[in-house]
C-alpha positions as MATLAB code, in Angstrom:
seq = 'MVLTLPTLVPQNLVQAAWLDAGMLIREAMARNGRFPVEEIYKACCEGRMQLWTVYDGDDIKAVCVTEILKYPAMQVLSIIVLTGEDREAWLHHAEFLKHKAREWGCQRLEAWARPGWSRVLKDWRHTHSLLEVDV';
ca = [
     104.525  124.725   72.417;
     107.931  125.652   73.876;
     108.222  124.295   77.402;
     110.807  125.293   79.938;
     112.814  122.603   81.668;
     111.583  121.801   85.169;
     112.658  124.743   87.297;
     113.320  124.450   91.001;
     111.608  127.417   92.615;
     113.886  129.035   95.231;
     112.392  129.223   98.724;
     112.153  133.003   98.594;
     110.069  132.819   95.371;
     107.622  130.080   96.410;
     104.971  132.630   97.394;
     105.011  134.229   93.935;
     105.092  130.883   92.103;
     102.219  129.595   94.232;
      99.812  131.885   92.372;
     100.167  129.548   89.367;
     101.255  126.272   90.978;
      98.883  126.292   93.938;
      95.788  125.685   91.832;
      97.232  122.541   90.221;
      98.486  121.273   93.582;
      95.105  121.889   95.190;
      93.371  119.863   92.450;
      95.820  116.977   92.856;
      95.533  116.960   96.638;
      91.733  116.853   96.404;
      92.210  113.366   94.918;
      95.149  112.381   97.152;
      94.329  113.838  100.547;
      97.667  112.921  102.152;
      98.887  116.457  102.700;
      96.860  119.598  103.328;
      97.779  122.084  100.607;
      98.730  124.644  103.242;
     101.298  122.198  104.672;
     102.851  121.660  101.247;
     103.077  125.419  100.776;
     104.683  125.884  104.203;
     107.147  123.026  103.629;
     108.179  124.510  100.248;
     108.654  127.961  101.817;
     110.797  126.413  104.572;
     112.846  124.267  102.177;
     111.606  120.925  103.558;
     109.922  120.228  100.215;
     110.874  121.429   96.762;
     108.538  123.089   94.256;
     109.206  122.553   90.538;
     107.392  124.226   87.643;
     107.227  123.803   83.870;
     105.933  126.703   81.776;
     104.883  127.282   78.191;
     105.520  130.999   77.895;
     103.466  132.594   80.678;
     101.241  129.536   81.169;
     102.047  126.910   83.769;
     101.876  123.423   82.282;
     103.122  121.196   85.098;
     104.026  121.296   88.739;
     105.909  118.868   90.918;
     106.586  118.796   94.643;
     109.380  116.619   95.966;
     110.776  115.806   99.387;
     114.124  114.308  100.322;
     113.521  111.378  102.662;
     116.260  109.776  104.723;
     115.531  106.117  105.323;
     117.931  104.066  107.475;
     119.528  102.393  104.433;
     119.255  105.116  101.803;
     118.164  108.610  100.881;
     115.419  109.053   98.268;
     113.796  111.905   96.422;
     110.076  111.338   96.883;
     107.568  112.818   94.462;
     104.639  114.157   96.487;
     102.789  115.758   93.562;
     103.301  115.513   89.807;
     100.468  116.997   87.795;
      99.647  119.357   84.982;
      98.027  119.898   81.623;
      99.051  118.256   78.329;
     101.028  115.517   80.101;
     102.478  114.168   76.843;
     104.252  117.500   76.280;
     106.133  117.586   79.592;
     106.279  114.091   81.084;
     109.648  113.318   79.473;
     111.080  116.040   81.709;
     110.508  113.755   84.717;
     113.840  112.212   83.693;
     115.401  115.452   84.933;
     114.329  114.540   88.476;
     116.430  111.375   88.332;
     119.516  113.451   87.610;
     118.687  115.941   90.364;
     118.094  113.124   92.869;
     121.519  111.663   92.072;
     123.105  115.136   92.358;
     121.553  115.549   95.822;
     122.948  112.215   97.032;
     119.745  110.203   96.701;
     119.908  106.573   95.687;
     116.322  106.375   94.450;
     113.433  108.432   93.112;
     110.080  107.268   94.470;
     106.447  108.139   93.991;
     103.207  106.877   95.459;
     100.910  107.293   92.513;
      97.528  106.397   91.142;
      97.502  103.111   89.165;
      97.409  104.852   85.782;
     100.912  106.244   86.286;
     102.410  102.730   86.092;
     101.210  102.562   82.474;
     102.767  105.934   81.674;
     106.121  105.667   83.505;
     107.181  102.536   81.676;
     110.802  102.480   82.858;
     109.748  102.582   86.531;
     109.415   99.326   88.484;
     106.047   98.699   90.096;
     107.204   97.409   93.481;
     104.280   98.306   95.759;
     100.747   99.532   95.612;
      98.998  101.561   98.254;
      95.540  100.263   99.059;
      93.242  102.365  101.223;
      89.853  102.294  102.833;
      88.154  105.028  104.820;
      86.975  103.960  108.263;
];
């Protein structure tokens, strides 16, 4: 397996990349439900969110969607979606997002994630948990 580094998909190529990435994003959002997939697609096309891909040859292995958020005291790069196949093969590339966040003037990288991610991302601090109930 020879994986590419995470590649930021330029706005003008989001539509083409979505053929591969959209399926993985749709599966992740079926569990998350925070963002309609169509809104993520639109935000990536408009540059409000960023689409990242990792490939093994012609096969997509991972996809990530980020958004730069400007809080009153800091700017953060927020991970909206991080998903893929064979996680052990590409997860170490998440370190790349830390460098990109710093390059873009962000002071933090954040992610609201399912509980299992806290066991996998060992160098991340678990500062909050999101609890939900449908009403």
